[in-house]
C-alpha positions in Angstrom: -32.2 2.6 57.4 -30.5 3.6 60.6 -28.7 6.7 60.0 -25.7 6.3 62.6 -25.7 2.3 62.2 -24.9 3.3 58.6 -22.4 5.8 59.1 -20.4 3.9 61.5 -20.1 1.5 59.1 -18.9 3.3 56.4 -15.7 4.3 58.7 -15.1 0.9 59.3 -15.1 0.0 55.7 -12.4 3.2 55.3 -10.3 1.9 58.4 -10.5 -1.7 57.0 -9.0 -0.2 53.7 -6.0 1.0 55.3 -5.0 -2.4 56.8 -1.2 -1.9 56.1 -1.1 -6.4 55.7 -2.2 -5.7 52.7 -0.1 -3.0 50.9 3.3 -4.6 52.8 2.4 -7.8 51.2 2.0 -6.3 47.7 5.8 -4.5 47.9 7.9 -6.6 49.9 11.4 -6.4 48.9 13.6 -8.8 48.3 16.0 -10.1 50.9 19.3 -8.4 51.5 22.7 -10.5 52.0 22.8 -9.0 55.2 21.0 -7.7 57.4 17.1 -6.5 57.6 16.6 -3.4 60.2 13.4 -2.2 60.6 12.4 1.3 61.9 9.4 3.3 62.5 7.0 6.1 63.9 3.5 6.7 64.1 0.1 6.3 65.6 -0.2 3.4 63.4 3.8 1.9 63.9 3.2 -1.5 65.8 0.4 -2.6 63.1 2.7 -1.9 60.2 5.1 -3.8 62.4 3.2 -6.8 62.8 2.3 -6.7 59.0 5.3 -7.0 58.3 6.5 -9.5 60.7 3.7 -11.5 59.2 5.2 -11.2 55.8 8.5 -11.7 55.6 10.4 -14.9 55.3 13.6 -14.1 56.8 14.8 -12.6 60.3 14.1 -9.1 61.2 15.5 -7.0 63.8 14.4 -3.2 64.8 12.2 -0.7 67.1 9.9 1.5 65.9 7.7 3.8 68.2 3.8 4.7 68.8 1.7 6.5 70.7 1.0 5.5 75.0 -1.4 2.4 74.1 -1.6 2.1 70.5 1.3 -0.8 71.2 0.4 -4.6 69.3 2.2 -7.6 70.2 5.5 -8.0 68.0 7.9 -11.0 68.3 11.0 -9.5 66.8 10.8 -6.1 66.5 10.7 -4.2 69.2 8.0 -1.2 69.9 8.3 1.8 72.1 5.6 3.9 73.2 6.4 7.4 73.8 3.7 10.8 73.9 1.8 12.5 71.5 1.3 15.0 69.8 3.2 17.0 72.7 7.1 15.3 72.5 8.4 13.4 76.2 11.6 11.8 76.8 10.6 8.4 76.1 10.2 10.3 72.4 13.3 11.3 72.4 14.8 8.0 73.7 13.2 6.2 71.0 14.6 8.3 68.7 18.6 7.8 70.1 17.5 4.0 69.4 16.6 4.4 65.8 19.8 6.0 64.9 21.6 3.6 66.9 20.1 0.6 65.0 21.0 2.3 61.9 24.7 2.7 62.4 27.4 0.9 61.3 25.1 -0.8 58.3 26.7 -1.9 54.8 25.7 -2.0 51.2 24.8 -5.6 51.7 22.0 -4.8 54.6 18.1 -3.4 54.1 16.6 -0.9 56.3 12.8 -1.2 56.1 11.4 2.0 57.6 7.5 2.3 58.5 6.1 5.3 58.9 2.5 6.6 59.4 0.4 9.8 60.7 2.0 11.0 64.4 5.7 10.1 63.8 6.6 13.5 63.9 5.8 14.1 67.9 7.2 10.7 68.4 10.7 11.0 67.5 11.6 14.1 69.0 15.3 15.2 67.9 16.3 19.0 68.6 19.5 19.6 67.1 22.6 19.9 69.2 23.3 23.0 71.7 18.6 22.3 72.2 17.1 20.4 74.6 13.7 18.5 74.4 11.9 21.7 76.1 12.8 23.2 72.8 11.0 21.0 70.7 8.1 21.0 72.9 7.9 24.8 72.5 8.0 24.6 68.8 5.7 22.0 68.8 2.9 23.7 70.9 3.3 26.7 68.8 2.6 24.4 65.8 -0.1 23.1 67.0 -1.8 26.0 68.4 -1.1 28.1 65.2 -3.5 26.7 62.6 -1.4 26.0 60.4 -1.8 22.9 57.8 0.1 19.9 58.3 2.3 20.3 55.4 3.7 23.3 56.9 4.0 22.4 60.4 6.4 19.0 58.8 8.2 21.4 56.4 9.4 23.5 59.7 10.0 20.8 61.9 12.2 19.1 60.1 14.5 22.1 59.9 14.7 21.7 63.4 15.8 18.0 64.0 18.9 15.7 64.1 16.2 12.7 62.2 13.8 14.4 60.1 14.1 15.3 56.8 15.9 12.7 55.6 18.3 12.4 58.1 17.6 9.1 59.7 18.2 7.6 56.2 21.9 9.5 56.1 22.7 7.8 59.2 21.3 4.4 57.4 23.9 4.9 54.8 25.2 3.4 52.3 22.0 0.7 53.0 19.5 0.7 51.0 16.0 2.0 52.5 12.5 0.9 51.6 9.7 3.1 53.1 6.3 2.3 53.0 4.1 4.9 54.2 0.2 5.3 55.2 -0.5 8.6 54.5 -2.2 11.1 56.8 -1.1 14.2 54.5 -3.4 16.3 51.8 -2.4 15.4 48.3 -0.2 12.3 49.6 3.0 13.5 49.9 5.1 10.9 51.4 7.9 13.0 52.6 5.8 15.0 54.5 4.7 11.8 56.4 6.1 12.2 60.1 8.0 14.9 58.2 9.8 12.2 56.4 12.9 10.8 58.6 13.9 8.4 55.4 12.7 10.3 52.2 14.1 13.8 50.8 11.4 16.7 50.3 11.7 19.7 49.0 11.1 23.3 50.8 14.4 24.9 52.2 14.8 27.0 55.3 13.5 30.2 53.5 10.6 28.4 52.6 10.3 27.1 56.8 10.7 31.0 57.7 8.1 32.1 55.2 5.4 29.6 56.6 6.2 30.9 60.0 5.7 34.6 58.8 2.4 33.3 57.0 1.0 31.4 60.1 2.5 33.8 62.6 3.4 31.2 64.6 5.4 32.2 67.5 9.0 31.2 68.0 11.5 32.1 70.0 14.8 33.9 68.7 17.1 30.9 69.1 15.1 28.2 67.5 14.5 31.0 64.3 18.2 31.7 64.1 19.0 27.8 63.8 15.8 27.0 61.1 17.5 30.1 59.4 21.3 29.2 59.8 21.7 25.5 60.3 23.2 23.1 57.3 20.3 21.7 55.4 18.9 18.1 55.5 20.0 16.0 52.6 18.8 16.9 49.2 16.8 14.5 46.8 19.8 14.2 44.6 22.5 13.3 47.2 23.8 9.7 47.0 22.1 8.9 50.4 18.9 8.0 48.6 19.8 6.1 45.4 18.7 3.1 45.3 15.6 4.0 47.7 12.3 2.9 47.2 9.3 4.8 49.1 5.9 2.8 49.0 2.8 4.5 49.6 0.1 1.7 51.0 -2.9 3.6 52.3 -4.0 6.9 51.6 -7.4 8.7 52.3 -8.5 8.0 48.6 -8.2 4.4 48.9 -10.7 4.4 52.2 -12.9 7.1 50.7 -13.1 4.8 48.0 -13.4 2.2 49.7 -16.6 3.3 52.1 -18.4 4.3 48.9 -18.6 1.3 47.2 -19.8 -0.2 50.7 -22.4 2.6 51.0 -23.6 2.0 47.4 -24.5 -1.4 48.3 -26.8 0.3 50.6 -28.7 1.9 48.0 -27.2 5.2 48.8 -25.2 7.1 46.2 -22.1 8.2 47.2 -20.3 11.6 46.3 -16.4 12.0 47.1 -15.6 15.5 47.5 -11.8 15.5 48.2 -9.9 13.2 49.9 -7.9 16.5 50.9 -9.6 19.1 52.3 -7.8 21.8 54.8 -8.6 24.9 56.2 -9.7 25.9 59.7 -13.1 23.0 60.6 -15.4 25.2 61.5 -15.6 27.3 58.4 -15.6 23.6 56.7 -18.3 22.7 59.1 -20.2 25.7 57.6 -19.7 25.0 54.3 -20.4 21.3 54.4 -23.5 22.4 55.5 -24.3 24.4 53.3 -23.8 21.7 50.6 -25.9 19.4 52.5 -29.2 22.1 52.8 -28.8 22.6 49.1 -29.5 19.2 48.7 -32.0 18.4 51.1 -34.4 21.5 49.9 -33.6 21.4 46.5 -32.0 18.4 44.9 -29.1 19.7 43.9 -26.3 19.0 42.9 -26.5 15.4 44.1 -30.8 13.8 44.4 -31.3 11.9 47.9 -30.6 9.8 49.1 -26.8 10.2 49.0 -23.7 10.3 51.3 -21.0 13.3 51.0 -17.7 11.7 51.8 -14.6 13.8 52.4 -11.1 13.5 53.7 -7.7 15.8 54.7 -7.0 17.3 57.5 -8.6 20.6 58.7 -7.1 22.5 61.6 -8.0 23.9 64.6 -6.5 27.9 66.0 -6.6 27.5 69.4 -8.1 31.0 70.6 -10.4 28.9 73.9 -9.4 26.3 76.4 -11.4 23.7 76.0 -11.6 20.4 75.1 -11.8 18.5 71.7 -10.3 18.3 68.2 -10.8 19.5 64.6 -13.6 16.2 64.0 -16.0 17.3 66.9 -15.3 21.5 66.0 -16.3 20.9 62.2 -19.3 19.2 63.9 -20.7 21.4 66.3 -20.0 24.3 63.4 -21.6 21.8 60.8 -24.4 21.1 63.9 -25.0 24.9 64.3 -25.9 25.2 60.5 -28.4 22.4 60.1 -30.7 22.5 63.2 -34.2 21.2 62.5 -33.5 19.5 59.6 -34.8 15.4 59.9 -32.8 14.2 57.0 -29.3 15.7 57.7 -26.8 13.3 59.8 -23.5 13.5 59.6 -20.4 11.6 61.2 -16.7 13.0 61.2 -13.9 11.4 62.8 -10.5 10.4 63.1 -9.5 7.4 61.0 -6.9 6.7 64.0 -9.4 6.3 66.8 -8.6 10.2 68.2 -9.8 13.4 67.9 -7.3 15.6 69.5 -6.9 14.5 73.2 -9.3 13.0 74.5 -10.9 9.2 73.7 -12.9 10.0 71.3 -12.4 9.9 67.7 -15.0 12.1 66.4 -18.6 12.9 67.2 -21.8 12.4 65.1 -24.6 15.2 64.7 -27.8 16.0 63.5 -31.0 18.3 62.9 -31.5 17.3 66.6 -28.0 18.2 68.3 -28.1 22.2 68.8 -31.7 21.2 70.6 -30.5 19.0 72.6 -27.4 20.8 73.7 -29.7 24.1 74.7 -32.0 21.5 76.4 -28.9 20.6 78.2 -27.5 24.3 79.0 -25.2 24.6 76.5 -24.5 27.2 73.9 -23.1 25.9 70.8 -21.8 29.3 69.7 -20.3 29.7 73.6 -18.3 26.1 73.0 -16.8 26.6 69.5 -15.7 29.9 71.1 -13.9 28.1 73.4 -12.6 25.4 71.1 -14.8 23.2 73.1 -17.0 21.2 71.1 -15.7 17.8 72.9 -18.1 18.9 76.1 -20.5 19.9 73.9 -21.0 16.3 72.3 -20.5 14.7 75.8 -23.1 16.5 76.9 -25.6 14.9 74.7 -23.6 11.4 74.4 -22.8 11.9 70.7 -19.4 11.0 70.7 -17.9 8.5 68.5 -15.4 5.9 70.3 -13.8 3.1 68.7 -10.6 2.9 70.1 -7.5 2.6 68.2 -7.7 1.7 64.9 -3.8 0.6 64.2 -3.9 2.7 60.5 -4.0 6.9 60.1 -5.0 8.0 57.2 -6.7 11.1 58.8 -9.4 12.7 58.9 -13.1 10.9 57.3 -15.7 12.9 57.2 -19.9 11.2 56.1 -23.0 13.4 55.8 -25.7 11.3 54.9 -28.9 13.1 53.4 -31.6 11.0 53.4 
């Protein structure tokens, strides 16, 4: 058995299970009397738009925004590109375009919203009297904070003219049907892309408590706006009457698919969780402890077994290195299983990009740390500098697959032989 080949196969099975074609066809709404407008955002938004075009029997018009380099060819729906994870002017123009598309609609019209992970950064829309620079400041502070994605998106919706259901409010009285590919632990669709078309719980006080809890350093004018601004439309608002939300892909579905493939290779599969959160390096140590217990004592699982998990860990930035949460998870993991000949792991983001570089994640095994030391790489120093990417790059253990066209968060597979 080639451990890395099997781990790679499991990753691709998880990604294929999140293919939007299946879910969109399953939940297609009835054609309206009037127009059908498509709006969307996220790193897989262009692939969602293409899947909708392939399935929809009538005319479509509209636009979606995705990350630079993530576009896919569409014939009726305009595909815009903008920056991620830090917003830019192109994202601001995309937000304005989506709001423009839903202006002046009637109750005979239908809006189909395509939302997936990454849309929060791709749809900057600072409140009146604020500028894009203010939203960039907010976004950078959130990314550095180590706060979970649910807390970040709660805060974002209170500093936006499009998030937190405000895009649906702009489309009223048209009916809105939202297709969601969830990258949120727990799969709350209102948190995906900060819910432009979906009402969510959590008021300004909740946002301020999250800011305090995670010690997010924000300028006084942003804090004041979050505290005093008019709230987003509530769940019982007539804006959302008749709306439908369909979850078409999630981490749980993808992990189940990977488990099935593992079993077909005569390897038992155990799904630990589809909603793991917390510091990446701490999660790495925890997973390593389980893997060593299995290796040494055959408990709680007999070998061969692959331990699968999803969700989204976080990285509190203390250094100035390169990397993402998956490589940081794995560098911490590798340090704990160093010397083992039976433990192999892959951790990768299902959208194909981990952090700011071009890798989805990395591989690790019992030889990772010794190979790094031979190349004069100290894992502890690289962890302290949040520079896991450089460590894995040095020993050629990065996992690069390119953009996948979907995003159901992180995929971790630990194989114990």
